[in-house]
Biopython code that builds the backbone (N, CA, C, O; Angstrom):
import numpy as np
from Bio.PDB.StructureBuilder import StructureBuilder

atoms = [
    (1, "MET", "N", (-30.037, 138.347, 132.372)),
    (1, "MET", "CA", (-30.159, 136.969, 132.449)),
    (1, "MET", "C", (-30.253, 136.443, 130.725)),
    (1, "MET", "O", (-30.457, 137.376, 129.948)),
    (2, "LYS", "N", (-30.134, 135.178, 130.150)),
    (2, "LYS", "CA", (-30.102, 134.672, 128.679)),
    (2, "LYS", "C", (-30.824, 133.490, 129.167)),
    (2, "LYS", "O", (-30.109, 132.604, 129.635)),
    (3, "THR", "N", (-32.057, 133.297, 129.158)),
    (3, "THR", "CA", (-32.484, 132.028, 128.845)),
    (3, "THR", "C", (-32.815, 131.303, 127.507)),
    (3, "THR", "O", (-32.611, 131.834, 126.416)),
    (4, "VAL", "N", (-33.281, 130.196, 127.641)),
    (4, "VAL", "CA", (-33.076, 128.421, 126.707)),
    (4, "VAL", "C", (-34.692, 127.971, 127.363)),
    (4, "VAL", "O", (-34.605, 127.559, 128.520)),
    (5, "ILE", "N", (-35.873, 127.988, 126.893)),
    (5, "ILE", "CA", (-36.152, 126.820, 127.023)),
    (5, "ILE", "C", (-36.837, 126.190, 125.571)),
    (5, "ILE", "O", (-37.321, 126.527, 124.490)),
    (6, "PHE", "N", (-36.383, 124.657, 126.671)),
    (6, "PHE", "CA", (-35.910, 122.949, 125.359)),
    (6, "PHE", "C", (-38.033, 122.616, 125.655)),
    (6, "PHE", "O", (-38.514, 122.697, 126.785)),
    (7, "GLU", "N", (-38.768, 122.328, 124.593)),
    (7, "GLU", "CA", (-40.050, 122.274, 125.167)),
    (7, "GLU", "C", (-40.278, 121.402, 123.826)),
    (7, "GLU", "O", (-39.306, 121.325, 123.074)),
    (8, "VAL", "N", (-41.432, 120.758, 123.465)),
    (8, "VAL", "CA", (-42.332, 120.147, 122.377)),
    (8, "VAL", "C", (-43.050, 120.939, 121.822)),
    (8, "VAL", "O", (-43.887, 121.291, 122.653)),
    (9, "SER", "N", (-43.210, 121.423, 120.906)),
    (9, "SER", "CA", (-44.119, 122.270, 119.617)),
    (9, "SER", "C", (-44.187, 122.100, 118.531)),
    (9, "SER", "O", (-43.490, 122.032, 117.518)),
    (10, "SER", "N", (-46.139, 121.969, 119.204)),
    (10, "SER", "CA", (-45.510, 121.447, 117.155)),
    (10, "SER", "C", (-45.684, 122.941, 115.752)),
    (10, "SER", "O", (-46.195, 124.061, 115.770)),
    (11, "GLU", "N", (-45.167, 122.367, 115.026)),
    (11, "GLU", "CA", (-44.919, 123.927, 114.101)),
    (11, "GLU", "C", (-46.454, 125.220, 113.603)),
    (11, "GLU", "O", (-46.684, 126.285, 113.030)),
    (12, "GLU", "N", (-46.896, 124.444, 114.115)),
    (12, "GLU", "CA", (-47.769, 126.047, 114.100)),
    (12, "GLU", "C", (-48.033, 126.306, 115.078)),
    (12, "GLU", "O", (-48.953, 127.122, 115.037)),
    (13, "GLU", "N", (-47.640, 125.989, 116.406)),
    (13, "GLU", "CA", (-47.191, 127.040, 118.093)),
    (13, "GLU", "C", (-45.656, 127.264, 117.384)),
    (13, "GLU", "O", (-45.036, 127.563, 118.405)),
    (14, "VAL", "N", (-45.242, 127.283, 116.936)),
    (14, "VAL", "CA", (-43.269, 127.592, 116.501)),
    (14, "VAL", "C", (-44.027, 128.771, 115.251)),
    (14, "VAL", "O", (-43.069, 129.443, 114.871)),
    (15, "ARG", "N", (-45.137, 129.195, 114.602)),
    (15, "ARG", "CA", (-44.844, 129.280, 113.307)),
    (15, "ARG", "C", (-45.819, 131.182, 114.356)),
    (15, "ARG", "O", (-45.530, 132.363, 114.161)),
    (16, "ALA", "N", (-46.868, 130.596, 115.309)),
    (16, "ALA", "CA", (-47.653, 130.862, 115.803)),
    (16, "ALA", "C", (-46.695, 132.393, 116.594)),
    (16, "ALA", "O", (-47.058, 133.560, 116.739)),
    (17, "ARG", "N", (-45.259, 131.615, 116.998)),
    (17, "ARG", "CA", (-44.839, 132.720, 118.209)),
    (17, "ARG", "C", (-44.028, 133.422, 117.393)),
    (17, "ARG", "O", (-43.757, 134.538, 117.835)),
    (18, "ILE", "N", (-43.271, 132.988, 115.748)),
    (18, "ILE", "CA", (-42.297, 133.912, 115.260)),
    (18, "ILE", "C", (-43.381, 135.210, 114.512)),
    (18, "ILE", "O", (-43.013, 136.375, 114.362)),
    (19, "LEU", "N", (-44.473, 134.782, 114.196)),
    (19, "LEU", "CA", (-45.829, 135.846, 113.841)),
    (19, "LEU", "C", (-45.786, 136.980, 114.750)),
    (19, "LEU", "O", (-45.896, 138.206, 114.766)),
    (20, "ARG", "N", (-45.569, 135.966, 115.507)),
    (20, "ARG", "CA", (-46.504, 137.220, 116.891)),
    (20, "ARG", "C", (-45.119, 138.210, 117.418)),
    (20, "ARG", "O", (-45.249, 139.100, 118.258)),
    (21, "VAL", "N", (-44.247, 137.981, 116.978)),
    (21, "VAL", "CA", (-42.632, 138.546, 117.544)),
    (21, "VAL", "C", (-42.786, 139.297, 116.450)),
    (21, "VAL", "O", (-43.504, 140.248, 116.759)),
    (22, "CYS", "N", (-42.441, 139.353, 115.212)),
    (22, "CYS", "CA", (-42.182, 139.757, 114.037)),
    (22, "CYS", "C", (-43.911, 141.059, 113.742)),
    (22, "CYS", "O", (-43.810, 142.048, 113.017)),
    (23, "GLU", "N", (-45.098, 140.735, 114.389)),
    (23, "GLU", "CA", (-45.630, 141.825, 113.956)),
    (23, "GLU", "C", (-45.519, 142.996, 115.801)),
    (23, "GLU", "O", (-45.413, 144.184, 116.107)),
    (24, "THR", "N", (-45.601, 142.048, 116.294)),
    (24, "THR", "CA", (-45.127, 143.651, 117.888)),
    (24, "THR", "C", (-44.010, 143.883, 117.523)),
    (24, "THR", "O", (-43.602, 145.034, 117.678)),
    (25, "LEU", "N", (-43.383, 143.166, 117.089)),
    (25, "LEU", "CA", (-42.111, 143.675, 117.121)),
    (25, "LEU", "C", (-41.019, 143.627, 118.728)),
    (25, "LEU", "O", (-40.111, 144.448, 118.855)),
    (26, "ILE", "N", (-41.223, 142.864, 119.510)),
    (26, "ILE", "CA", (-41.628, 142.100, 121.123)),
    (26, "ILE", "C", (-40.606, 141.795, 120.991)),
    (26, "ILE", "O", (-40.600, 141.373, 119.835)),
    (27, "PRO", "N", (-39.086, 141.633, 121.592)),
    (27, "PRO", "CA", (-38.909, 139.748, 121.375)),
    (27, "PRO", "C", (-39.381, 139.466, 122.753)),
    (27, "PRO", "O", (-39.747, 140.353, 123.523)),
    (28, "GLU", "N", (-39.355, 137.910, 123.103)),
    (28, "GLU", "CA", (-40.033, 137.485, 124.051)),
    (28, "GLU", "C", (-38.896, 136.895, 124.957)),
    (28, "GLU", "O", (-37.837, 136.774, 124.340)),
    (29, "ASP", "N", (-38.848, 136.446, 126.438)),
    (29, "ASP", "CA", (-38.222, 136.994, 127.661)),
    (29, "ASP", "C", (-36.852, 136.444, 127.285)),
    (29, "ASP", "O", (-35.722, 136.916, 127.404)),
    (30, "ALA", "N", (-37.438, 134.984, 126.661)),
    (30, "ALA", "CA", (-36.610, 133.062, 126.343)),
    (30, "ALA", "C", (-36.483, 133.279, 124.715)),
    (30, "ALA", "O", (-37.229, 133.731, 123.847)),
    (31, "ALA", "N", (-34.967, 132.644, 124.751)),
    (31, "ALA", "CA", (-35.448, 131.604, 123.752)),
    (31, "ALA", "C", (-36.291, 130.218, 123.422)),
    (31, "ALA", "O", (-35.612, 129.247, 123.757)),
    (32, "HIS", "N", (-37.256, 129.933, 123.000)),
    (32, "HIS", "CA", (-37.139, 128.409, 122.506)),
    (32, "HIS", "C", (-36.308, 127.831, 121.880)),
    (32, "HIS", "O", (-35.472, 128.292, 121.104)),
    (33, "TYR", "N", (-36.562, 126.430, 122.294)),
    (33, "TYR", "CA", (-35.755, 125.425, 121.374)),
    (33, "TYR", "C", (-36.724, 124.018, 121.755)),
    (33, "TYR", "O", (-36.798, 123.329, 122.772)),
    (34, "SER", "N", (-37.614, 123.940, 120.033)),
    (34, "SER", "CA", (-38.529, 123.258, 119.836)),
    (34, "SER", "C", (-37.896, 122.139, 119.676)),
    (34, "SER", "O", (-36.695, 121.975, 119.461)),
    (35, "PHE", "N", (-39.179, 120.946, 119.843)),
    (35, "PHE", "CA", (-38.899, 119.040, 120.316)),
    (35, "PHE", "C", (-40.054, 119.265, 118.881)),
    (35, "PHE", "O", (-40.941, 120.118, 118.918)),
    (36, "VAL", "N", (-39.830, 118.318, 117.647)),
    (36, "VAL", "CA", (-41.526, 118.434, 117.828)),
    (36, "VAL", "C", (-42.018, 116.936, 118.402)),
    (36, "VAL", "O", (-43.048, 116.638, 117.797)),
    (37, "SER", "N", (-41.656, 115.928, 119.324)),
    (37, "SER", "CA", (-42.274, 115.078, 119.606)),
    (37, "SER", "C", (-41.768, 114.296, 121.025)),
    (37, "SER", "O", (-40.665, 113.751, 120.997)),
    (38, "PRO", "N", (-42.312, 114.261, 121.855)),
    (38, "PRO", "CA", (-41.718, 113.934, 123.215)),
    (38, "PRO", "C", (-40.581, 113.608, 123.706)),
    (38, "PRO", "O", (-39.923, 114.059, 124.643)),
    (39, "GLU", "N", (-40.293, 112.137, 122.411)),
    (39, "GLU", "CA", (-39.752, 110.751, 122.309)),
    (39, "GLU", "C", (-38.183, 111.362, 121.671)),
    (39, "GLU", "O", (-37.102, 111.174, 122.227)),
    (40, "LEU", "N", (-38.400, 112.156, 120.325)),
    (40, "LEU", "CA", (-37.164, 113.071, 119.964)),
    (40, "LEU", "C", (-36.400, 114.285, 121.440)),
    (40, "LEU", "O", (-35.216, 114.615, 121.509)),
    (41, "MET", "N", (-37.585, 114.734, 122.483)),
    (41, "MET", "CA", (-36.742, 115.581, 123.366)),
    (41, "MET", "C", (-36.083, 114.743, 124.150)),
    (41, "MET", "O", (-35.007, 115.135, 124.600)),
    (42, "SER", "N", (-36.498, 113.588, 124.449)),
    (42, "SER", "CA", (-36.216, 112.521, 125.320)),
    (42, "SER", "C", (-34.347, 112.591, 124.547)),
    (42, "SER", "O", (-33.421, 113.290, 124.958)),
    (43, "LYS", "N", (-34.335, 111.535, 123.276)),
    (43, "LYS", "CA", (-33.584, 111.298, 123.172)),
    (43, "LYS", "C", (-32.329, 112.148, 123.185)),
    (43, "LYS", "O", (-31.276, 111.525, 123.316)),
    (44, "MET", "N", (-32.255, 113.627, 123.058)),
    (44, "MET", "CA", (-30.809, 114.282, 122.771)),
    (44, "MET", "C", (-30.992, 115.415, 124.004)),
    (44, "MET", "O", (-30.312, 116.416, 124.230)),
    (45, "LEU", "N", (-32.178, 114.875, 124.725)),
    (45, "LEU", "CA", (-31.381, 116.122, 126.020)),
    (45, "LEU", "C", (-32.585, 114.588, 127.167)),
    (45, "LEU", "O", (-33.650, 114.256, 127.689)),
    (46, "THR", "N", (-31.036, 114.258, 126.796)),
    (46, "THR", "CA", (-30.440, 112.833, 128.567)),
    (46, "THR", "C", (-30.192, 113.180, 129.381)),
    (46, "THR", "O", (-29.860, 114.365, 129.332)),
    (47, "GLU", "N", (-30.145, 112.621, 130.520)),
    (47, "GLU", "CA", (-29.937, 113.223, 131.934)),
    (47, "GLU", "C", (-28.147, 113.665, 131.866)),
    (47, "GLU", "O", (-27.659, 114.632, 132.451)),
    (48, "ASN", "N", (-27.365, 112.646, 130.973)),
    (48, "ASN", "CA", (-26.063, 112.842, 131.163)),
    (48, "ASN", "C", (-25.387, 114.404, 130.421)),
    (48, "ASN", "O", (-24.493, 115.163, 130.793)),
    (49, "ARG", "N", (-26.340, 114.405, 129.186)),
    (49, "ARG", "CA", (-26.439, 115.925, 128.941)),
    (49, "ARG", "C", (-27.367, 117.134, 129.571)),
    (49, "ARG", "O", (-26.908, 118.276, 129.545)),
    (50, "LEU", "N", (-28.190, 116.980, 129.930)),
    (50, "LEU", "CA", (-28.770, 118.108, 130.821)),
    (50, "LEU", "C", (-27.684, 118.351, 132.067)),
    (50, "LEU", "O", (-27.623, 119.496, 132.513)),
    (51, "HIS", "N", (-26.775, 117.263, 132.681)),
    (51, "HIS", "CA", (-25.817, 117.675, 133.404)),
    (51, "HIS", "C", (-24.622, 118.335, 132.650)),
    (51, "HIS", "O", (-23.673, 118.964, 133.119)),
    (52, "LEU", "N", (-24.897, 118.048, 131.456)),
    (52, "LEU", "CA", (-23.529, 118.479, 130.984)),
    (52, "LEU", "C", (-23.796, 120.151, 130.196)),
    (52, "LEU", "O", (-22.907, 120.957, 129.922)),
    (53, "LEU", "N", (-24.950, 120.279, 130.018)),
    (53, "LEU", "CA", (-25.332, 121.777, 130.011)),
    (53, "LEU", "C", (-25.583, 122.157, 131.327)),
    (53, "LEU", "O", (-25.843, 123.320, 131.016)),
    (54, "GLU", "N", (-25.727, 122.153, 132.557)),
    (54, "GLU", "CA", (-25.352, 122.825, 133.565)),
    (54, "GLU", "C", (-24.115, 123.077, 134.144)),
    (54, "GLU", "O", (-23.875, 124.082, 134.815)),
    (55, "THR", "N", (-23.275, 122.132, 133.885)),
    (55, "THR", "CA", (-22.033, 122.924, 133.627)),
    (55, "THR", "C", (-21.714, 124.180, 132.771)),
    (55, "THR", "O", (-21.576, 125.249, 133.365)),
    (56, "LEU", "N", (-21.541, 124.118, 130.952)),
    (56, "LEU", "CA", (-21.907, 124.924, 130.007)),
    (56, "LEU", "C", (-22.798, 126.214, 130.750)),
    (56, "LEU", "O", (-22.415, 127.383, 130.730)),
    (57, "CYS", "N", (-23.941, 125.783, 131.339)),
    (57, "CYS", "CA", (-24.406, 127.736, 131.797)),
    (57, "CYS", "C", (-23.972, 128.319, 131.704)),
    (57, "CYS", "O", (-23.786, 128.386, 132.919)),
    (58, "GLY", "N", (-23.144, 129.482, 131.170)),
    (58, "GLY", "CA", (-23.109, 130.887, 131.607)),
    (58, "GLY", "C", (-20.915, 130.847, 131.412)),
    (58, "GLY", "O", (-20.103, 131.757, 131.247)),
    (59, "ALA", "N", (-20.768, 129.435, 131.540)),
    (59, "ALA", "CA", (-19.436, 129.506, 131.287)),
    (59, "ALA", "C", (-18.552, 129.459, 130.181)),
    (59, "ALA", "O", (-17.496, 128.927, 129.840)),
    (60, "GLY", "N", (-19.627, 130.418, 129.665)),
    (60, "GLY", "CA", (-18.120, 130.759, 128.409)),
    (60, "GLY", "C", (-17.992, 129.558, 127.593)),
    (60, "GLY", "O", (-18.795, 128.653, 127.363)),
    (61, "PRO", "N", (-16.765, 129.766, 127.198)),
    (61, "PRO", "CA", (-16.032, 128.529, 125.549)),
    (61, "PRO", "C", (-15.468, 127.516, 126.617)),
    (61, "PRO", "O", (-14.482, 128.017, 127.157)),
    (62, "LEU", "N", (-15.741, 126.344, 127.074)),
    (62, "LEU", "CA", (-14.633, 125.297, 127.493)),
    (62, "LEU", "C", (-14.400, 124.343, 126.249)),
    (62, "LEU", "O", (-14.943, 124.206, 125.153)),
    (63, "SER", "N", (-13.046, 123.577, 127.109)),
    (63, "SER", "CA", (-12.745, 122.237, 125.900)),
    (63, "SER", "C", (-13.359, 121.322, 126.653)),
    (63, "SER", "O", (-13.886, 121.543, 127.744)),
    (64, "VAL", "N", (-13.276, 119.808, 125.826)),
    (64, "VAL", "CA", (-13.611, 118.921, 126.413)),
    (64, "VAL", "C", (-12.894, 118.495, 127.122)),
    (64, "VAL", "O", (-13.241, 117.322, 127.256)),
    (65, "GLU", "N", (-11.936, 118.706, 127.798)),
    (65, "GLU", "CA", (-10.681, 118.563, 128.739)),
    (65, "GLU", "C", (-11.287, 118.949, 130.000)),
    (65, "GLU", "O", (-11.143, 118.394, 131.089)),
    (66, "GLU", "N", (-12.135, 120.196, 129.653)),
    (66, "GLU", "CA", (-12.459, 121.290, 130.771)),
    (66, "GLU", "C", (-13.518, 120.518, 131.008)),
    (66, "GLU", "O", (-13.404, 119.822, 132.017)),
    (67, "VAL", "N", (-14.367, 120.427, 130.498)),
    (67, "VAL", "CA", (-16.019, 119.885, 130.889)),
    (67, "VAL", "C", (-15.247, 118.386, 131.540)),
    (67, "VAL", "O", (-15.265, 118.181, 132.754)),
    (68, "SER", "N", (-14.724, 117.607, 130.772)),
    (68, "SER", "CA", (-14.737, 116.283, 131.533)),
    (68, "SER", "C", (-13.926, 116.696, 133.152)),
    (68, "SER", "O", (-14.187, 116.192, 134.244)),
    (69, "ARG", "N", (-13.150, 117.501, 132.916)),
    (69, "ARG", "CA", (-12.758, 117.614, 134.824)),
    (69, "ARG", "C", (-13.768, 118.367, 135.904)),
    (69, "ARG", "O", (-13.830, 118.160, 137.115)),
    (70, "HIS", "N", (-14.705, 119.500, 134.938)),
    (70, "HIS", "CA", (-15.938, 119.527, 135.313)),
    (70, "HIS", "C", (-17.184, 118.693, 136.056)),
    (70, "HIS", "O", (-17.744, 118.923, 137.128)),
    (71, "VAL", "N", (-17.434, 117.464, 134.911)),
    (71, "VAL", "CA", (-18.640, 116.833, 135.282)),
    (71, "VAL", "C", (-18.044, 115.194, 135.792)),
    (71, "VAL", "O", (-18.784, 114.408, 136.385)),
    (72, "GLY", "N", (-16.580, 114.870, 135.433)),
    (72, "GLY", "CA", (-15.763, 113.892, 136.663)),
    (72, "GLY", "C", (-15.940, 112.668, 135.649)),
    (72, "GLY", "O", (-15.987, 111.489, 135.999)),
    (73, "GLN", "N", (-16.041, 113.192, 134.184)),
    (73, "GLN", "CA", (-16.315, 111.694, 133.741)),
    (73, "GLN", "C", (-15.081, 111.581, 132.080)),
    (73, "GLN", "O", (-14.681, 112.505, 131.373)),
    (74, "ASP", "N", (-14.945, 110.839, 132.026)),
    (74, "ASP", "CA", (-14.013, 110.223, 130.582)),
    (74, "ASP", "C", (-13.765, 111.224, 129.537)),
    (74, "ASP", "O", (-14.660, 112.030, 129.285)),
    (75, "VAL", "N", (-12.922, 111.254, 129.055)),
    (75, "VAL", "CA", (-12.881, 112.662, 128.110)),
    (75, "VAL", "C", (-13.698, 112.133, 126.590)),
    (75, "VAL", "O", (-14.428, 112.815, 125.872)),
    (76, "ASP", "N", (-13.315, 110.796, 126.426)),
    (76, "ASP", "CA", (-13.801, 110.587, 125.028)),
    (76, "ASP", "C", (-15.347, 110.250, 125.146)),
    (76, "ASP", "O", (-16.201, 110.614, 124.338)),
    (77, "ALA", "N", (-15.579, 109.430, 126.384)),
    (77, "ALA", "CA", (-17.610, 110.259, 126.311)),
    (77, "ALA", "C", (-17.721, 111.343, 126.286)),
    (77, "ALA", "O", (-18.196, 111.653, 125.194)),
    (78, "VAL", "N", (-17.463, 112.614, 127.208)),
    (78, "VAL", "CA", (-18.015, 113.612, 126.810)),
    (78, "VAL", "C", (-17.582, 114.175, 125.651)),
    (78, "VAL", "O", (-17.928, 115.355, 125.608)),
    (79, "ARG", "N", (-17.021, 113.857, 124.774)),
    (79, "ARG", "CA", (-16.578, 114.171, 123.537)),
    (79, "ARG", "C", (-17.723, 113.802, 122.478)),
    (79, "ARG", "O", (-18.339, 114.150, 121.470)),
    (80, "THR", "N", (-17.551, 112.890, 123.414)),
    (80, "THR", "CA", (-19.666, 111.635, 122.023)),
    (80, "THR", "C", (-20.154, 112.566, 122.650)),
    (80, "THR", "O", (-20.474, 113.479, 121.889)),
    (81, "GLU", "N", (-20.462, 112.863, 124.187)),
    (81, "GLU", "CA", (-21.726, 113.632, 123.855)),
    (81, "GLU", "C", (-21.761, 115.842, 123.118)),
    (81, "GLU", "O", (-22.547, 116.747, 122.839)),
    (82, "LEU", "N", (-20.707, 115.607, 123.165)),
    (82, "LEU", "CA", (-20.699, 117.541, 123.492)),
    (82, "LEU", "C", (-20.566, 116.849, 121.660)),
    (82, "LEU", "O", (-21.712, 117.294, 121.602)),
    (83, "ASP", "N", (-20.331, 116.342, 120.479)),
    (83, "ASP", "CA", (-20.607, 116.330, 119.565)),
    (83, "ASP", "C", (-21.957, 115.694, 119.259)),
    (83, "ASP", "O", (-22.038, 116.091, 118.097)),
    (84, "ALA", "N", (-22.870, 115.126, 119.415)),
    (84, "ALA", "CA", (-24.274, 114.704, 119.414)),
    (84, "ALA", "C", (-25.036, 116.345, 119.856)),
    (84, "ALA", "O", (-26.182, 116.591, 119.478)),
    (85, "MET", "N", (-24.587, 116.912, 120.315)),
    (85, "MET", "CA", (-25.593, 118.083, 121.137)),
    (85, "MET", "C", (-24.491, 118.956, 120.119)),
    (85, "MET", "O", (-25.417, 119.476, 119.496)),
    (86, "LEU", "N", (-23.313, 119.512, 119.476)),
    (86, "LEU", "CA", (-22.903, 120.326, 118.600)),
    (86, "LEU", "C", (-24.026, 119.658, 117.440)),
    (86, "LEU", "O", (-24.550, 120.664, 116.962)),
    (87, "LEU", "N", (-24.735, 118.257, 116.660)),
    (87, "LEU", "CA", (-24.795, 117.950, 115.696)),
    (87, "LEU", "C", (-26.690, 118.308, 116.073)),
    (87, "LEU", "O", (-27.685, 118.652, 115.435)),
    (88, "GLY", "N", (-26.442, 118.070, 117.047)),
    (88, "GLY", "CA", (-28.552, 118.283, 117.283)),
    (88, "GLY", "C", (-28.476, 120.281, 117.667)),
    (88, "GLY", "O", (-29.552, 120.877, 117.612)),
    (89, "GLY", "N", (-27.822, 120.696, 117.845)),
    (89, "GLY", "CA", (-27.457, 122.336, 117.921)),
    (89, "GLY", "C", (-27.793, 123.028, 119.258)),
    (89, "GLY", "O", (-28.062, 124.229, 119.280)),
    (90, "LEU", "N", (-27.774, 122.141, 120.564)),
    (90, "LEU", "CA", (-27.726, 122.572, 121.790)),
    (90, "LEU", "C", (-26.703, 123.326, 122.244)),
    (90, "LEU", "O", (-26.617, 123.974, 123.287)),
    (91, "ILE", "N", (-25.756, 123.143, 121.152)),
    (91, "ILE", "CA", (-24.510, 124.049, 121.921)),
    (91, "ILE", "C", (-23.704, 124.409, 120.525)),
    (91, "ILE", "O", (-23.924, 124.155, 119.341)),
    (92, "ASP", "N", (-22.475, 125.256, 121.359)),
    (92, "ASP", "CA", (-22.122, 125.834, 119.577)),
    (92, "ASP", "C", (-20.983, 125.796, 119.271)),
    (92, "ASP", "O", (-20.348, 126.226, 120.233)),
    (93, "PRO", "N", (-20.082, 125.426, 118.177)),
    (93, "PRO", "CA", (-18.382, 125.019, 117.975)),
    (93, "PRO", "C", (-17.952, 127.199, 118.632)),
    (93, "PRO", "O", (-18.413, 128.329, 118.470)),
    (94, "ALA", "N", (-16.675, 126.399, 119.444)),
    (94, "ALA", "CA", (-16.750, 128.549, 119.814)),
    (94, "ALA", "C", (-14.668, 128.446, 119.249)),
    (94, "ALA", "O", (-14.432, 127.535, 118.455)),
    (95, "LYS", "N", (-13.727, 129.117, 119.576)),
    (95, "LYS", "CA", (-12.158, 129.099, 118.795)),
    (95, "LYS", "C", (-11.806, 128.215, 118.946)),
    (95, "LYS", "O", (-12.594, 127.645, 119.701)),
    (96, "ASN", "N", (-10.927, 127.524, 118.672)),
    (96, "ASN", "CA", (-9.882, 126.436, 119.621)),
    (96, "ASN", "C", (-10.315, 125.109, 119.626)),
    (96, "ASN", "O", (-9.406, 124.318, 119.882)),
    (97, "GLY", "N", (-11.338, 124.642, 119.438)),
    (97, "GLY", "CA", (-11.624, 123.304, 119.466)),
    (97, "GLY", "C", (-12.940, 123.578, 120.261)),
    (97, "GLY", "O", (-13.981, 122.971, 120.008)),
    (98, "LYS", "N", (-12.798, 124.860, 121.581)),
    (98, "LYS", "CA", (-14.158, 124.501, 122.316)),
    (98, "LYS", "C", (-15.705, 125.004, 121.919)),
    (98, "LYS", "O", (-16.243, 125.620, 120.999)),
    (99, "VAL", "N", (-16.077, 124.387, 123.133)),
    (99, "VAL", "CA", (-17.672, 124.369, 122.881)),
    (99, "VAL", "C", (-18.291, 125.289, 123.763)),
    (99, "VAL", "O", (-18.039, 125.023, 124.938)),
    (100, "VAL", "N", (-19.262, 126.615, 123.544)),
    (100, "VAL", "CA", (-20.482, 127.249, 124.353)),
    (100, "VAL", "C", (-21.298, 126.584, 124.427)),
    (100, "VAL", "O", (-21.572, 125.515, 123.882)),
    (101, "PHE", "N", (-22.101, 127.628, 125.642)),
    (101, "PHE", "CA", (-23.910, 126.730, 125.258)),
    (101, "PHE", "C", (-24.002, 128.622, 126.306)),
    (101, "PHE", "O", (-23.652, 129.022, 127.416)),
    (102, "PRO", "N", (-24.923, 129.433, 124.636)),
    (102, "PRO", "CA", (-24.854, 130.819, 125.213)),
    (102, "PRO", "C", (-25.589, 131.534, 126.074)),
    (102, "PRO", "O", (-25.878, 132.730, 126.112)),
    (103, "PHE", "N", (-25.927, 130.342, 126.966)),
    (103, "PHE", "CA", (-27.374, 130.855, 127.889)),
    (103, "PHE", "C", (-27.216, 131.137, 129.210)),
    (103, "PHE", "O", (-26.498, 132.118, 129.015)),
    (104, "ASP", "N", (-27.287, 131.089, 130.228)),
    (104, "ASP", "CA", (-26.728, 131.628, 131.866)),
    (104, "ASP", "C", (-28.000, 130.774, 132.245)),
    (104, "ASP", "O", (-28.040, 130.818, 133.474)),
    (105, "GLU", "N", (-29.101, 129.986, 131.767)),
    (105, "GLU", "CA", (-30.194, 129.031, 132.621)),
    (105, "GLU", "C", (-31.070, 128.013, 130.773)),
    (105, "GLU", "O", (-31.202, 128.197, 129.563)),
    (106, "PHE", "N", (-31.338, 127.164, 131.693)),
    (106, "PHE", "CA", (-32.652, 126.704, 130.596)),
    (106, "PHE", "C", (-33.778, 126.240, 131.447)),
    (106, "PHE", "O", (-33.897, 126.376, 132.665)),
    (107, "LYS", "N", (-34.499, 125.730, 130.695)),
    (107, "LYS", "CA", (-35.690, 124.927, 131.306)),
    (107, "LYS", "C", (-36.321, 124.148, 130.381)),
    (107, "LYS", "O", (-36.541, 124.344, 129.186)),
    (108, "VAL", "N", (-36.560, 123.307, 131.048)),
    (108, "VAL", "CA", (-36.992, 122.248, 130.143)),
    (108, "VAL", "C", (-39.481, 121.855, 130.195)),
    (108, "VAL", "O", (-40.281, 121.176, 130.839)),
    (109, "ASN", "N", (-39.486, 122.617, 129.327)),
    (109, "ASN", "CA", (-41.172, 122.285, 129.627)),
    (109, "ASN", "C", (-41.584, 121.171, 128.725)),
    (109, "ASN", "O", (-41.350, 121.119, 127.518)),
    (110, "TYR", "N", (-42.145, 120.392, 129.350)),
    (110, "TYR", "CA", (-42.370, 118.804, 129.070)),
    (110, "TYR", "C", (-43.924, 118.998, 130.074)),
    (110, "TYR", "O", (-44.011, 119.365, 131.246)),
    (111, "LEU", "N", (-44.916, 118.644, 129.211)),
    (111, "LEU", "CA", (-46.348, 118.643, 129.852)),
    (111, "LEU", "C", (-46.780, 117.081, 129.137)),
    (111, "LEU", "O", (-46.578, 116.642, 128.005)),
    (112, "SER", "N", (-47.461, 116.481, 130.349)),
    (112, "SER", "CA", (-47.665, 114.516, 129.343)),
    (112, "SER", "C", (-49.349, 114.779, 130.357)),
    (112, "SER", "O", (-49.590, 115.176, 131.497)),
    (113, "HIS", "N", (-50.071, 114.379, 129.371)),
    (113, "HIS", "CA", (-51.621, 113.977, 129.461)),
    (113, "HIS", "C", (-51.908, 112.627, 129.250)),
    (113, "HIS", "O", (-51.282, 111.959, 128.427)),
    (114, "ALA", "N", (-53.087, 112.046, 130.149)),
    (114, "ALA", "CA", (-53.627, 111.449, 129.812)),
    (114, "ALA", "C", (-53.909, 110.937, 128.753)),
    (114, "ALA", "O", (-54.613, 111.772, 128.187)),
    (115, "VAL", "N", (-53.716, 109.390, 127.613)),
    (115, "VAL", "CA", (-54.160, 109.400, 126.192)),
    (115, "VAL", "C", (-55.066, 108.915, 126.539)),
    (115, "VAL", "O", (-55.952, 108.617, 125.738)),
]
sb = StructureBuilder()
sb.init_structure("model")
sb.init_model(0)
sb.init_chain("A")
sb.init_seg("    ")
for serial, (resi, resn, name, xyz) in enumerate(atoms, 1):
    if name == "N":
        sb.init_residue(resn, " ", resi, " ")
    sb.init_atom(name, np.array(xyz, "f"), 0.0, 1.0, " ", f" {name:<3s}", serial, name[0])
structure = sb.get_structure()
């Protein structure tokens, strides 16, 4: 099963993870998509976009119309969200104007603490 973890990570944490994989030649169990701040993560991973990602998980390439039918939302609204997700690198373009999320599952790691 292909998994991606969305998380807030510092540049140093990302570098350390990459270096560890390069040194050991042992891939991690999951891919990572790191955000530099909780604010940026919450802007990109809105409730609606998480719902769209759930629909795209393991589904293979889907057209905007197919996604719209699955989620019961207006095609134009779904297109706007998918375009933002493409620009942000959350999903990938596929043939014939379709989009694909190349993972079977995703996790969102967010740790909040007192300031």
